[in-house]
C-alpha positions, -999 to +999 in steps of 0.1 A: -098+498+085-098+461+094-067+439+089-060+402+087-026+386+090-021+350+076+011+333+089+026+303+070+059+289+059+075+299+026+100+279+006+134+295+002+139+318-028+102+317-038+091+352-028+094+364-064+071+336-076+046+343-049+046+380-056+041+373-093+010+351-086-005+378-064+004+406-089-016+387-115-045+380-091-047+416-079-050+429-115-084+412-117-116+423-099-110+398-071-096+422-046-127+444-050-149+413-047-132+403-015-132+439-001-093+440-001-080+475-001-043+467+004-022+435+004+013+433+017+035+401+017+064+397+041+090+370+046+112+364+076+134+334+083+112+310+064+079+325+076+054+341+053+031+369+064+002+380+043-014+412+055-047+423+040-065+455+048-102+460+044-126+489+049-144+471+076-146+437+094-167+422+066-135+411+048-135+376+063-171+371+051-164+384+016-133+361+014-154+331+024-179+340-004-151+343-029-135+310-021-155+292-048-145+316-075-122+298-100-096+325-097-094+321-060-093+283-064-065+287-090-043+310-069-047+287-039-035+258-060-006+278-076+007+288-042+009+253-029+045+246-043+057+278-024+036+281+008+031+255+035+007+257+064+023+268+096+006+239+114-006+214+089-024+194+116-048+222+123-051+239+089-084+236+070-087+271+055-068+304+055-088+314+086-069+287+105-037+305+098-048+340+108-029+357+136-049+370+165-044+408+170-040+415+207-032+452+205-040+480+182-032+517+182-041+543+155-038+580+150-062+581+121 
């Protein structure tokens, strides 16, 4: 399994709104189209963590391909009132907000 972790800033008291947007998005075929097998959202002291798991490391490529889908464009716009880039000066796409994994252990 391959994972990506997006780090951003979340507006106070907006986690329910963000969860609702993703709940609706995940009820479509978009997770399958992007290769997403599991999505988890976390919040800690104003930070937003978006963990996605994929079967393999093609997830990033599939997300890039899906970025032009109207549903992807729509959720990206709908998240803007709630989620801010961690570093607006360097953010151009979600890949600019992905944490770099520097250690991994598994017993699978």
